[in-house]
N, CA, C and O atoms as a Tripos MOL2 file, in Angstrom:
@<TRIPOS>MOLECULE
protein
  268   267    67     0     0
PROTEIN
NO_CHARGES

@<TRIPOS>ATOM
      1 N          12.5100  -22.3060   19.6530 N.3       1 MET1
      2 CA         11.5940  -20.2990   19.1410 C.3       1 MET1
      3 C          13.4980  -19.7980   18.9830 C.2       1 MET1
      4 O          14.4910  -20.3960   19.3980 O.2       1 MET1
      5 N          13.4130  -18.8660   18.4370 N.am      2 CYS2
      6 CA         14.3290  -17.9520   18.0820 C.3       2 CYS2
      7 C          14.5480  -16.8620   18.6680 C.2       2 CYS2
      8 O          13.7640  -15.9130   18.6580 O.2       2 CYS2
      9 N          15.8860  -16.8950   19.3680 N.am      3 PRO3
     10 CA         16.1620  -15.9350   20.8300 C.3       3 PRO3
     11 C          15.8070  -14.8460   20.0320 C.2       3 PRO3
     12 O          14.8160  -14.2030   20.3750 O.2       3 PRO3
     13 N          16.5520  -14.4480   18.8290 N.am      4 GLY4
     14 CA         16.2310  -13.2610   18.1960 C.3       4 GLY4
     15 C          15.4230  -12.5470   17.9100 C.2       4 GLY4
     16 O          15.6610  -11.3560   17.7110 O.2       4 GLY4
     17 N          13.9170  -13.2140   17.7800 N.am      5 ARG5
     18 CA         12.8150  -13.1640   16.9470 C.3       5 ARG5
     19 C          12.3590  -11.6320   17.3860 C.2       5 ARG5
     20 O          12.3790  -10.8970   16.3980 O.2       5 ARG5
     21 N          11.9970  -11.0210   18.4710 N.am      6 TYR6
     22 CA         11.9730   -9.8190   19.1430 C.3       6 TYR6
     23 C          12.6960   -8.8590   18.6770 C.2       6 TYR6
     24 O          12.1580   -7.8410   18.2420 O.2       6 TYR6
     25 N          14.0100   -9.0160   18.6880 N.am      7 PHE7
     26 CA         15.0770   -7.9690   17.8500 C.3       7 PHE7
     27 C          15.0450   -7.7450   16.4610 C.2       7 PHE7
     28 O          15.3630   -6.6400   16.0210 O.2       7 PHE7
     29 N          14.4910   -9.2180   15.2710 N.am      8 ALA8
     30 CA         14.1980   -9.0640   14.4400 C.3       8 ALA8
     31 C          13.0280   -7.9880   14.2600 C.2       8 ALA8
     32 O          13.1380   -6.9040   13.6880 O.2       8 ALA8
     33 N          11.9030   -8.5060   14.8570 N.am      9 VAL9
     34 CA         10.7930   -7.5010   14.7370 C.3       9 VAL9
     35 C          10.7950   -6.0130   15.0760 C.2       9 VAL9
     36 O          10.0960   -5.1740   14.5080 O.2       9 VAL9
     37 N          11.8350   -5.7310   16.2700 N.am     10 ASN10
     38 CA         12.0620   -4.5280   16.3290 C.3      10 ASN10
     39 C          12.6320   -3.8120   15.1400 C.2      10 ASN10
     40 O          12.2960   -2.6520   14.9060 O.2      10 ASN10
     41 N          13.4650   -4.4460   14.3970 N.am     11 GLU11
     42 CA         14.2400   -4.3300   13.4260 C.3      11 GLU11
     43 C          13.7400   -3.3000   12.6750 C.2      11 GLU11
     44 O          13.9180   -2.0840   12.6070 O.2      11 GLU11
     45 N          12.6540   -4.6240   11.8020 N.am     12 ILE12
     46 CA         11.8980   -4.3580   10.7670 C.3      12 ILE12
     47 C          11.3490   -3.3720   10.2310 C.2      12 ILE12
     48 O          11.4560   -2.7960    9.1490 O.2      12 ILE12
     49 N          10.2940   -3.1670   11.8150 N.am     13 LYS13
     50 CA          9.5740   -1.5610   12.6370 C.3      13 LYS13
     51 C          10.2250   -0.7680   12.2980 C.2      13 LYS13
     52 O           9.9180   -0.1460   11.2810 O.2      13 LYS13
     53 N          11.4680   -0.4430   13.0550 N.am     14 GLN14
     54 CA         12.2190    0.8310   12.8160 C.3      14 GLN14
     55 C          12.9500    1.2140   11.4850 C.2      14 GLN14
     56 O          13.2740    2.3240   11.0620 O.2      14 GLN14
     57 N          13.1370   -0.2340   10.8690 N.am     15 PHE15
     58 CA         13.3790    0.5640    8.9700 C.3      15 PHE15
     59 C          11.9190    0.9950    8.2510 C.2      15 PHE15
     60 O          11.6240    1.8480    7.4140 O.2      15 PHE15
     61 N          11.4100    0.3210    8.7450 N.am     16 LEU16
     62 CA          9.8350    0.4800    7.5920 C.3      16 LEU16
     63 C           9.3260    2.3160    8.5590 C.2      16 LEU16
     64 O           8.5300    3.1900    8.2160 O.2      16 LEU16
     65 N          10.0250    2.2310    9.4930 N.am     17 SER17
     66 CA          9.2810    4.1670   10.1340 C.3      17 SER17
     67 C          10.7640    5.0320    9.6580 C.2      17 SER17
     68 O          11.1080    6.1390   10.0730 O.2      17 SER17
     69 N          11.4400    4.2260    8.7450 N.am     18 LEU18
     70 CA         12.3870    5.3370    8.7270 C.3      18 LEU18
     71 C          12.4260    5.6770    6.4140 C.2      18 LEU18
     72 O          12.7130    6.5850    5.6330 O.2      18 LEU18
     73 N          12.0220    4.5050    6.3760 N.am     19 VAL19
     74 CA         11.9080    4.4920    5.2190 C.3      19 VAL19
     75 C          10.6680    5.5190    4.7980 C.2      19 VAL19
     76 O          10.8800    6.2020    3.7960 O.2      19 VAL19
     77 N           9.5080    5.6720    5.4150 N.am     20 LEU20
     78 CA          8.1080    6.5200    5.6380 C.3      20 LEU20
     79 C           8.5970    7.9370    5.9040 C.2      20 LEU20
     80 O           8.1720    8.9980    5.4480 O.2      20 LEU20
     81 N           9.5380    7.7110    6.7060 N.am     21 LEU21
     82 CA          9.9000    9.6710    7.3290 C.3      21 LEU21
     83 C          10.7510    9.5780    6.4040 C.2      21 LEU21
     84 O          10.0970    8.7520    5.7670 O.2      21 LEU21
     85 N          11.9390    9.7680    5.5920 N.am     22 TYR22
     86 CA         12.7670    9.8480    4.6010 C.3      22 TYR22
     87 C          12.1890    9.7160    3.2780 C.2      22 TYR22
     88 O          12.7170   10.2780    2.3190 O.2      22 TYR22
     89 N          11.4910    9.2470    3.1980 N.am     23 LEU23
     90 CA         11.3330    8.6350    1.3710 C.3      23 LEU23
     91 C           9.6750    9.4720    0.8770 C.2      23 LEU23
     92 O           8.8130    9.3820    1.7510 O.2      23 LEU23
     93 N           9.4590    9.8620    0.2050 N.am     24 GLU24
     94 CA          8.1910    9.7980   -0.6490 C.3      24 GLU24
     95 C           8.2940    8.8870   -1.8360 C.2      24 GLU24
     96 O           9.1530    8.6900   -2.6950 O.2      24 GLU24
     97 N           6.6010    8.1990   -1.4580 N.am     25 LEU25
     98 CA          6.7060    7.0030   -1.6830 C.3      25 LEU25
     99 C           5.1450    7.5420   -3.1840 C.2      25 LEU25
    100 O           4.1600    8.2250   -2.9030 O.2      25 LEU25
    101 N           5.3280    7.1970   -4.0220 N.am     26 ASP26
    102 CA          4.5860    7.0640   -5.4930 C.3      26 ASP26
    103 C           3.8760    5.6800   -6.3510 C.2      26 ASP26
    104 O           4.4320    5.2340   -7.3550 O.2      26 ASP26
    105 N           2.8320    5.1980   -5.9120 N.am     27 LEU27
    106 CA          2.4510    3.9930   -7.1850 C.3      27 LEU27
    107 C           3.2270    4.9880   -8.8160 C.2      27 LEU27
    108 O           3.3310    6.1960   -9.0310 O.2      27 LEU27
    109 N           3.6400    3.7130   -9.6860 N.am     28 GLN28
    110 CA          3.5880    4.5860  -10.6180 C.3      28 GLN28
    111 C           2.3320    4.6330  -11.7580 C.2      28 GLN28
    112 O           1.7510    3.6010  -12.0940 O.2      28 GLN28
    113 N           2.1450    5.3640  -12.0590 N.am     29 PRO29
    114 CA          0.9300    5.4670  -13.3050 C.3      29 PRO29
    115 C           0.7100    4.5170  -13.8400 C.2      29 PRO29
    116 O           1.4530    3.6240  -14.2460 O.2      29 PRO29
    117 N          -1.0990    4.7500  -13.9030 N.am     30 GLY30
    118 CA         -1.9620    3.2050  -14.3000 C.3      30 GLY30
    119 C          -1.7790    2.0220  -13.0020 C.2      30 GLY30
    120 O          -2.4350    1.0020  -13.2100 O.2      30 GLY30
    121 N          -0.9300    2.0320  -11.6230 N.am     31 GLN31
    122 CA         -1.3190    1.5690  -11.2770 C.3      31 GLN31
    123 C          -2.3200    2.2290   -9.4070 C.2      31 GLN31
    124 O          -2.0310    2.5920   -8.2670 O.2      31 GLN31
    125 N          -3.0620    2.0820   -9.9520 N.am     32 ASN32
    126 CA         -4.3440    2.9760   -9.1750 C.3      32 ASN32
    127 C          -4.8870    1.6670   -7.7320 C.2      32 ASN32
    128 O          -5.0050    1.7450   -6.5100 O.2      32 ASN32
    129 N          -5.1150    0.3930   -8.9450 N.am     33 ARG33
    130 CA         -5.7800   -0.6370   -7.7110 C.3      33 ARG33
    131 C          -4.9080   -1.6880   -7.3980 C.2      33 ARG33
    132 O          -3.9740   -1.4830   -8.1730 O.2      33 ARG33
    133 N          -4.6060   -2.7700   -6.6900 N.am     34 VAL34
    134 CA         -4.2670   -3.5660   -6.3980 C.3      34 VAL34
    135 C          -4.9850   -4.3430   -5.8140 C.2      34 VAL34
    136 O          -5.5270   -4.0060   -4.7610 O.2      34 VAL34
    137 N          -5.1970   -5.8250   -6.4690 N.am     35 SER35
    138 CA         -6.0100   -6.8020   -6.1050 C.3      35 SER35
    139 C          -5.4060   -8.0500   -5.5040 C.2      35 SER35
    140 O          -4.4240   -8.4710   -6.1150 O.2      35 SER35
    141 N          -5.7750   -8.7180   -4.4610 N.am     36 LEU36
    142 CA         -5.2880   -9.7180   -3.2420 C.3      36 LEU36
    143 C          -5.3420  -11.2910   -4.6570 C.2      36 LEU36
    144 O          -5.8650  -11.4880   -5.7540 O.2      36 LEU36
    145 N          -4.4630  -12.0240   -3.7080 N.am     37 ASP37
    146 CA         -4.4620  -13.1190   -4.4920 C.3      37 ASP37
    147 C          -5.2960  -14.0360   -3.1520 C.2      37 ASP37
    148 O          -4.7940  -13.9190   -2.0340 O.2      37 ASP37
    149 N          -6.1140  -14.6160   -3.2530 N.am     38 TYR38
    150 CA         -7.0360  -14.8670   -2.2980 C.3      38 TYR38
    151 C          -6.7820  -16.3770   -2.1540 C.2      38 TYR38
    152 O          -6.8780  -16.9350   -1.0600 O.2      38 TYR38
    153 N          -6.5550  -16.8280   -2.9440 N.am     39 SER39
    154 CA         -5.7910  -18.2870   -3.3010 C.3      39 SER39
    155 C          -4.9370  -19.1750   -1.7820 C.2      39 SER39
    156 O          -4.9300  -20.3370   -1.3770 O.2      39 SER39
    157 N          -4.2980  -17.8690   -1.3170 N.am     40 ARG40
    158 CA         -3.6800  -17.8290    0.2590 C.3      40 ARG40
    159 C          -4.5360  -17.7150    1.3020 C.2      40 ARG40
    160 O          -3.9090  -17.3680    2.3030 O.2      40 ARG40
    161 N          -5.9860  -17.8900    1.5590 N.am     41 ALA41
    162 CA         -7.0590  -17.0070    1.9350 C.3      41 ALA41
    163 C          -6.2740  -18.1370    3.8230 C.2      41 ALA41
    164 O          -5.6150  -19.1740    3.7450 O.2      41 ALA41
    165 N          -6.5680  -17.6240    4.8050 N.am     42 GLY42
    166 CA         -6.3640  -18.8350    5.8260 C.3      42 GLY42
    167 C          -4.7440  -18.5660    6.5010 C.2      42 GLY42
    168 O          -4.5530  -18.3750    7.7010 O.2      42 GLY42
    169 N          -3.7260  -18.5960    5.5180 N.am     43 LEU43
    170 CA         -2.4680  -18.6050    5.1610 C.3      43 LEU43
    171 C          -1.7920  -17.7390    6.4580 C.2      43 LEU43
    172 O          -0.9820  -18.1470    7.2900 O.2      43 LEU43
    173 N          -2.2180  -16.8210    6.3710 N.am     44 GLY44
    174 CA         -1.8810  -14.8620    6.7000 C.3      44 GLY44
    175 C          -2.2030  -14.3060    6.6640 C.2      44 GLY44
    176 O          -3.3730  -14.0540    6.9520 O.2      44 GLY44
    177 N          -1.0050  -13.3570    6.0840 N.am     45 ILE45
    178 CA         -1.4280  -11.6690    5.0510 C.3      45 ILE45
    179 C          -1.6880  -12.5050    3.6240 C.2      45 ILE45
    180 O          -1.0170  -13.4540    3.2190 O.2      45 ILE45
    181 N          -2.8860  -11.8710    2.9490 N.am     46 LEU46
    182 CA         -2.7540  -11.9260    1.5010 C.3      46 LEU46
    183 C          -1.8420  -10.8570    0.8210 C.2      46 LEU46
    184 O          -1.5020   -9.7280    1.1760 O.2      46 LEU46
    185 N          -1.5880  -11.5500   -0.1900 N.am     47 LEU47
    186 CA         -0.8270  -11.3540   -0.9790 C.3      47 LEU47
    187 C          -1.0500  -10.3050   -1.7390 C.2      47 LEU47
    188 O          -2.0350   -9.7620   -1.2390 O.2      47 LEU47
    189 N          -0.6330   -9.5720   -2.8570 N.am     48 PRO48
    190 CA         -0.8540   -8.9930   -4.0710 C.3      48 PRO48
    191 C          -1.0220   -9.4420   -5.3400 C.2      48 PRO48
    192 O           0.1140   -9.4840   -5.8120 O.2      48 PRO48
    193 N          -1.9610   -9.8750   -6.3200 N.am     49 ASP49
    194 CA         -1.7290  -11.0300   -7.3670 C.3      49 ASP49
    195 C          -0.5440  -10.7220   -8.1360 C.2      49 ASP49
    196 O           0.1670  -11.6640   -8.4880 O.2      49 ASP49
    197 N          -0.2040   -9.4440   -8.4700 N.am     50 ALA50
    198 CA          0.9900   -8.6590   -9.1630 C.3      50 ALA50
    199 C           1.9960   -8.0180   -8.2030 C.2      50 ALA50
    200 O           1.6930   -7.9650   -7.0110 O.2      50 ALA50
    201 N           3.0510   -7.5770   -8.5830 N.am     51 ASP51
    202 CA          3.8030   -6.7660   -8.1230 C.3      51 ASP51
    203 C           3.2820   -5.2960   -7.8290 C.2      51 ASP51
    204 O           2.4850   -4.6270   -8.4860 O.2      51 ASP51
    205 N           3.9850   -4.9670   -6.6030 N.am     52 VAL52
    206 CA          3.5650   -3.8410   -6.8020 C.3      52 VAL52
    207 C           4.3400   -2.3790   -7.0850 C.2      52 VAL52
    208 O           4.9660   -1.8460   -6.1680 O.2      52 VAL52
    209 N           4.2870   -1.9850   -7.9380 N.am     53 ARG53
    210 CA          5.8090   -1.1920   -8.4360 C.3      53 ARG53
    211 C           5.1540    0.3330   -8.3800 C.2      53 ARG53
    212 O           3.9710    0.5950   -8.5980 O.2      53 ARG53
    213 N           6.2190    1.2940   -8.0320 N.am     54 PHE54
    214 CA          5.8680    2.5260   -7.1120 C.3      54 PHE54
    215 C           7.7920    3.3140   -7.3390 C.2      54 PHE54
    216 O           8.8070    2.6440   -7.5320 O.2      54 PHE54
    217 N           7.7210    4.6010   -7.2410 N.am     55 HIS55
    218 CA          8.6140    5.7760   -7.1340 C.3      55 HIS55
    219 C           9.0320    5.5520   -5.8250 C.2      55 HIS55
    220 O           8.4680    4.9930   -4.8850 O.2      55 HIS55
    221 N          10.3020    6.1730   -5.9460 N.am     56 TYR56
    222 CA         10.4190    6.9930   -4.0360 C.3      56 TYR56
    223 C          11.4580    7.8570   -4.3170 C.2      56 TYR56
    224 O          12.2570    7.3380   -5.0960 O.2      56 TYR56
    225 N          11.7950    9.1370   -3.9310 N.am     57 ARG57
    226 CA         12.7040    9.7790   -3.9860 C.3      57 ARG57
    227 C          13.0130   10.6500   -2.0710 C.2      57 ARG57
    228 O          12.1250   10.7380   -1.2220 O.2      57 ARG57
    229 N          14.2290   11.0630   -1.9240 N.am     58 LEU58
    230 CA         14.2440   11.7160   -1.0490 C.3      58 LEU58
    231 C          13.4140   12.7170   -0.4690 C.2      58 LEU58
    232 O          13.2260   13.6190   -1.2850 O.2      58 LEU58
    233 N          12.8440   12.9130    0.6200 N.am     59 ARG59
    234 CA         11.6870   14.0290    1.0910 C.3      59 ARG59
    235 C          12.7760   15.5050    1.3160 C.2      59 ARG59
    236 O          13.7850   15.4420    2.0180 O.2      59 ARG59
    237 N          12.4930   16.3400    0.8370 N.am     60 ALA60
    238 CA         13.2420   17.7350    0.9060 C.3      60 ALA60
    239 C          12.6360   17.7820    2.5530 C.2      60 ALA60
    240 O          11.7890   17.1390    3.1720 O.2      60 ALA60
    241 N          13.9030   19.3180    2.9900 N.am     61 ALA61
    242 CA         14.0800   19.1050    4.3870 C.3      61 ALA61
    243 C          12.6920   19.8050    4.9960 C.2      61 ALA61
    244 O          12.2810   19.9070    6.1520 O.2      61 ALA61
    245 N          12.1430   20.2470    3.6990 N.am     62 SER62
    246 CA         11.0010   21.2740    4.8950 C.3      62 SER62
    247 C           9.6260   20.5850    4.5420 C.2      62 SER62
    248 O           8.5220   20.9830    4.9130 O.2      62 SER62
    249 N           9.8760   19.5380    3.8010 N.am     63 GLN63
    250 CA          8.3710   18.0280    3.7420 C.3      63 GLN63
    251 C           8.4980   17.6360    5.0490 C.2      63 GLN63
    252 O           7.3510   17.3980    5.4260 O.2      63 GLN63
    253 N           9.7280   17.3190    6.4830 N.am     64 SER64
    254 CA          9.6760   16.0020    7.3090 C.3      64 SER64
    255 C           8.1410   16.5200    7.7830 C.2      64 SER64
    256 O           7.5270   17.5870    7.7790 O.2      64 SER64
    257 N           7.8900   15.1310    8.1910 N.am     65 PRO65
    258 CA          6.4610   15.0030    8.9090 C.3      65 PRO65
    259 C           7.0270   15.6480   10.2970 C.2      65 PRO65
    260 O           6.1130   16.2410   10.8700 O.2      65 PRO65
    261 N           7.9450   15.6930   10.8260 N.am     66 ALA66
    262 CA          8.2640   16.1190   12.7100 C.3      66 ALA66
    263 C           8.3480   17.2470   12.5860 C.2      66 ALA66
    264 O           9.1150   17.7720   13.3940 O.2      66 ALA66
    265 N           7.6140   18.2480   11.5190 N.am     67 GLU67
    266 CA          7.9020   19.6500   11.9230 C.3      67 GLU67
    267 C           6.1460   19.8520   12.3520 C.2      67 GLU67
    268 O           5.7380   20.9260   12.7910 O.2      67 GLU67
@<TRIPOS>BOND
     1     1     2 1
     2     2     3 1
     3     3     4 2
     4     3     5 am
     5     5     6 1
     6     6     7 1
     7     7     8 2
     8     7     9 am
     9     9    10 1
    10    10    11 1
    11    11    12 2
    12    11    13 am
    13    13    14 1
    14    14    15 1
    15    15    16 2
    16    15    17 am
    17    17    18 1
    18    18    19 1
    19    19    20 2
    20    19    21 am
    21    21    22 1
    22    22    23 1
    23    23    24 2
    24    23    25 am
    25    25    26 1
    26    26    27 1
    27    27    28 2
    28    27    29 am
    29    29    30 1
    30    30    31 1
    31    31    32 2
    32    31    33 am
    33    33    34 1
    34    34    35 1
    35    35    36 2
    36    35    37 am
    37    37    38 1
    38    38    39 1
    39    39    40 2
    40    39    41 am
    41    41    42 1
    42    42    43 1
    43    43    44 2
    44    43    45 am
    45    45    46 1
    46    46    47 1
    47    47    48 2
    48    47    49 am
    49    49    50 1
    50    50    51 1
    51    51    52 2
    52    51    53 am
    53    53    54 1
    54    54    55 1
    55    55    56 2
    56    55    57 am
    57    57    58 1
    58    58    59 1
    59    59    60 2
    60    59    61 am
    61    61    62 1
    62    62    63 1
    63    63    64 2
    64    63    65 am
    65    65    66 1
    66    66    67 1
    67    67    68 2
    68    67    69 am
    69    69    70 1
    70    70    71 1
    71    71    72 2
    72    71    73 am
    73    73    74 1
    74    74    75 1
    75    75    76 2
    76    75    77 am
    77    77    78 1
    78    78    79 1
    79    79    80 2
    80    79    81 am
    81    81    82 1
    82    82    83 1
    83    83    84 2
    84    83    85 am
    85    85    86 1
    86    86    87 1
    87    87    88 2
    88    87    89 am
    89    89    90 1
    90    90    91 1
    91    91    92 2
    92    91    93 am
    93    93    94 1
    94    94    95 1
    95    95    96 2
    96    95    97 am
    97    97    98 1
    98    98    99 1
    99    99   100 2
   100    99   101 am
   101   101   102 1
   102   102   103 1
   103   103   104 2
   104   103   105 am
   105   105   106 1
   106   106   107 1
   107   107   108 2
   108   107   109 am
   109   109   110 1
   110   110   111 1
   111   111   112 2
   112   111   113 am
   113   113   114 1
   114   114   115 1
   115   115   116 2
   116   115   117 am
   117   117   118 1
   118   118   119 1
   119   119   120 2
   120   119   121 am
   121   121   122 1
   122   122   123 1
   123   123   124 2
   124   123   125 am
   125   125   126 1
   126   126   127 1
   127   127   128 2
   128   127   129 am
   129   129   130 1
   130   130   131 1
   131   131   132 2
   132   131   133 am
   133   133   134 1
   134   134   135 1
   135   135   136 2
   136   135   137 am
   137   137   138 1
   138   138   139 1
   139   139   140 2
   140   139   141 am
   141   141   142 1
   142   142   143 1
   143   143   144 2
   144   143   145 am
   145   145   146 1
   146   146   147 1
   147   147   148 2
   148   147   149 am
   149   149   150 1
   150   150   151 1
   151   151   152 2
   152   151   153 am
   153   153   154 1
   154   154   155 1
   155   155   156 2
   156   155   157 am
   157   157   158 1
   158   158   159 1
   159   159   160 2
   160   159   161 am
   161   161   162 1
   162   162   163 1
   163   163   164 2
   164   163   165 am
   165   165   166 1
   166   166   167 1
   167   167   168 2
   168   167   169 am
   169   169   170 1
   170   170   171 1
   171   171   172 2
   172   171   173 am
   173   173   174 1
   174   174   175 1
   175   175   176 2
   176   175   177 am
   177   177   178 1
   178   178   179 1
   179   179   180 2
   180   179   181 am
   181   181   182 1
   182   182   183 1
   183   183   184 2
   184   183   185 am
   185   185   186 1
   186   186   187 1
   187   187   188 2
   188   187   189 am
   189   189   190 1
   190   190   191 1
   191   191   192 2
   192   191   193 am
   193   193   194 1
   194   194   195 1
   195   195   196 2
   196   195   197 am
   197   197   198 1
   198   198   199 1
   199   199   200 2
   200   199   201 am
   201   201   202 1
   202   202   203 1
   203   203   204 2
   204   203   205 am
   205   205   206 1
   206   206   207 1
   207   207   208 2
   208   207   209 am
   209   209   210 1
   210   210   211 1
   211   211   212 2
   212   211   213 am
   213   213   214 1
   214   214   215 1
   215   215   216 2
   216   215   217 am
   217   217   218 1
   218   218   219 1
   219   219   220 2
   220   219   221 am
   221   221   222 1
   222   222   223 1
   223   223   224 2
   224   223   225 am
   225   225   226 1
   226   226   227 1
   227   227   228 2
   228   227   229 am
   229   229   230 1
   230   230   231 1
   231   231   232 2
   232   231   233 am
   233   233   234 1
   234   234   235 1
   235   235   236 2
   236   235   237 am
   237   237   238 1
   238   238   239 1
   239   239   240 2
   240   239   241 am
   241   241   242 1
   242   242   243 1
   243   243   244 2
   244   243   245 am
   245   245   246 1
   246   246   247 1
   247   247   248 2
   248   247   249 am
   249   249   250 1
   250   250   251 1
   251   251   252 2
   252   251   253 am
   253   253   254 1
   254   254   255 1
   255   255   256 2
   256   255   257 am
   257   257   258 1
   258   258   259 1
   259   259   260 2
   260   259   261 am
   261   261   262 1
   262   262   263 1
   263   263   264 2
   264   263   265 am
   265   265   266 1
   266   266   267 1
   267   267   268 2
@<TRIPOS>SUBSTRUCTURE
     1 MET1         2 RESIDUE 1 A MET
     2 CYS2         6 RESIDUE 1 A CYS
     3 PRO3        10 RESIDUE 1 A PRO
     4 GLY4        14 RESIDUE 1 A GLY
     5 ARG5        18 RESIDUE 1 A ARG
     6 TYR6        22 RESIDUE 1 A TYR
     7 PHE7        26 RESIDUE 1 A PHE
     8 ALA8        30 RESIDUE 1 A ALA
     9 VAL9        34 RESIDUE 1 A VAL
    10 ASN10       38 RESIDUE 1 A ASN
    11 GLU11       42 RESIDUE 1 A GLU
    12 ILE12       46 RESIDUE 1 A ILE
    13 LYS13       50 RESIDUE 1 A LYS
    14 GLN14       54 RESIDUE 1 A GLN
    15 PHE15       58 RESIDUE 1 A PHE
    16 LEU16       62 RESIDUE 1 A LEU
    17 SER17       66 RESIDUE 1 A SER
    18 LEU18       70 RESIDUE 1 A LEU
    19 VAL19       74 RESIDUE 1 A VAL
    20 LEU20       78 RESIDUE 1 A LEU
    21 LEU21       82 RESIDUE 1 A LEU
    22 TYR22       86 RESIDUE 1 A TYR
    23 LEU23       90 RESIDUE 1 A LEU
    24 GLU24       94 RESIDUE 1 A GLU
    25 LEU25       98 RESIDUE 1 A LEU
    26 ASP26      102 RESIDUE 1 A ASP
    27 LEU27      106 RESIDUE 1 A LEU
    28 GLN28      110 RESIDUE 1 A GLN
    29 PRO29      114 RESIDUE 1 A PRO
    30 GLY30      118 RESIDUE 1 A GLY
    31 GLN31      122 RESIDUE 1 A GLN
    32 ASN32      126 RESIDUE 1 A ASN
    33 ARG33      130 RESIDUE 1 A ARG
    34 VAL34      134 RESIDUE 1 A VAL
    35 SER35      138 RESIDUE 1 A SER
    36 LEU36      142 RESIDUE 1 A LEU
    37 ASP37      146 RESIDUE 1 A ASP
    38 TYR38      150 RESIDUE 1 A TYR
    39 SER39      154 RESIDUE 1 A SER
    40 ARG40      158 RESIDUE 1 A ARG
    41 ALA41      162 RESIDUE 1 A ALA
    42 GLY42      166 RESIDUE 1 A GLY
    43 LEU43      170 RESIDUE 1 A LEU
    44 GLY44      174 RESIDUE 1 A GLY
    45 ILE45      178 RESIDUE 1 A ILE
    46 LEU46      182 RESIDUE 1 A LEU
    47 LEU47      186 RESIDUE 1 A LEU
    48 PRO48      190 RESIDUE 1 A PRO
    49 ASP49      194 RESIDUE 1 A ASP
    50 ALA50      198 RESIDUE 1 A ALA
    51 ASP51      202 RESIDUE 1 A ASP
    52 VAL52      206 RESIDUE 1 A VAL
    53 ARG53      210 RESIDUE 1 A ARG
    54 PHE54      214 RESIDUE 1 A PHE
    55 HIS55      218 RESIDUE 1 A HIS
    56 TYR56      222 RESIDUE 1 A TYR
    57 ARG57      226 RESIDUE 1 A ARG
    58 LEU58      230 RESIDUE 1 A LEU
    59 ARG59      234 RESIDUE 1 A ARG
    60 ALA60      238 RESIDUE 1 A ALA
    61 ALA61      242 RESIDUE 1 A ALA
    62 SER62      246 RESIDUE 1 A SER
    63 GLN63      250 RESIDUE 1 A GLN
    64 SER64      254 RESIDUE 1 A SER
    65 PRO65      258 RESIDUE 1 A PRO
    66 ALA66      262 RESIDUE 1 A ALA
    67 GLU67      266 RESIDUE 1 A GLU
């Protein structure tokens, strides 16, 4: 087992938290529903059957969820 695996998982969690805190994410128009690829069932998480397209932009300072 990799000795840095717990550190790597914590870094990924921290990155995701910062992305959700500082960026506003929106699905592109026409992509309201994402279906799953069930051919990988039983092998872990189910991936979407196509790319999920989205827009992102910095949140305004007044829209920060910390306030």
